[in-house]
N, C-alpha and C positions, 0 to 999 in steps of 0.2 A: 875584873875580867867587866867590858861591858858587855853586852846580850843583845840582842836587834830580835825582837819578837812585831810577829806582825799583828796586829791588828781585828779581833772580832771583824768582819762587814766589809773588812778592806779587801776584800776576795785580788782589787784589776784586771778583774772580767768586765770591759767594756771600758777600760781606764783610758776616758782622752782628756780630764780636766782634774780640778784640784778636788772639789768633790767626789767627780769616783774613786779617784786613784788605790793604787794599791799602797798600804799605809801599813809603818812595822815603827817600834818605838823602840827607842833604846835609851842607856845611863851611859855615863863617860866617866871613861877609865884618868886615870891622874896621868899617864904618861900624853892623852892629846890635851894635854895643856901649855901653853906658851912659856915664854921670858913674862907675857902682860897678865897672864892670871888665865887666858880664856881659850876657848882650841883653838890651836891653830890651823891657819889658812890649809896649808896642807891634807887637814883631817875628812873637815867640808869636801873633800874630792874622793878620800877613799869610802866617804859616805854615799856618796852617789853610786860610788861601779858596787857598792855592795846591796841598796837596794836593788839598781838595774838587775845584775845578776840574781837576786833574789826575786823579783819579778816575773824572769825569764826563766826560771829552775821550778815558783811555782805552777803557772799555767801555758807550760809548756808542755806536750808531751816526750817522755824518755828517752824514744825512738828521736825526734826530728835532734834533740838536743843534744844525740847522738851525729850526727849527722852534719850541724851546723853549728856555727858559736859568732860570733859576733866581737869586731872589736872598734875604738872610741877613734875616733875620725876629726874630734872637735869640744873643746867645752871651753864655756860661756858661765861664769858666774860672778855674779855681783851679794856682797855683805852687807848687809843692813846692820847686824844687833847682834855682841859677838855675846858667845853660851859658856857658861860655868859649870866648875865641878859642881854637880846636887844635881843640875840641871835634867829633866828629861826631856828627851826631845823626840818630836815629829820627826821621818822625813815620809812622805806621800811624792811614788813616780807615773806618770801619766806617759800617755806616747798623745806624737804629731802628727807634722807630716810624714808619707814614705814614699820613698822612690826611686824604686830601681834597688840597686840595695842594698839604699841609706834607706835609717828612721830616723824623725828626732824624736826626744824622749828628756822631759822635763824633769825636777827635782828640785821639790818645794820641801826645805830644812827651818826646824822654828824649835822651842822652847812650849814643849806642853800645851795645849791652853791657848797659845799666844795670838793674839790676832792678822799679828804682823812677821816677815818671815825675815828669819837670821840668815840665811842665803837661800838662794835660791839657782840651780841652775837649767841650761840647757845647751845637748849633747847630743853630736849626730852619731852613730851607730853607722858602722859597716856587717852587714852580713856577712859569711864565707862560709864556704863549706869546708866544714872540716879534714878533709882530707887531700886537699888542694890547696889549700888557703887559696882559693879567688873565691873574688865575689860574686855572688848568688843571689836573684832578684823575688826580692819578699814576697814568697805565693803566699794566696790564698788561703793555704793550713796552718802560716804560718799566725794571717793575720785574727781567723778564725779562732786560735789558738787563745789571742788576747781579748775575743769579744767583738772583733770588730768586723763589717763586713765586708768592704775594698776598703783601694787605698785613700791615706786620706793626702790630698795635694801633690797629687801625680800627677 
């Protein structure tokens, strides 16, 4: 079974670009390989969610996680190069613009040590109050947990 392992020194605090991103490394499960012999496109989407959730749970205090959750409202994924069984994969994520309850998240997926991405995603998430499922503005407490002092792009 594949494991998602946090990369030392890549805590995601202040993650606003590729260099400061929260990073994890994983291997590839045989069941993630499609008929063409590479990682299936749908698997990349699953990895985008995995790294976003891992970053959220790493940076945001449990009390805040108990109060809020987030849902995806848009995914854009570009595919460039296949990943194959036996490859180790680096996943990096960082935050983009924040506007009300919405925030952008970027994900870079590449073979470990590669100079170019295999896939990259830009996603839009909406923060909800857990009790009501109503949108809630991303506040300073959330931004501070991620090491940001003010909304970017609001």
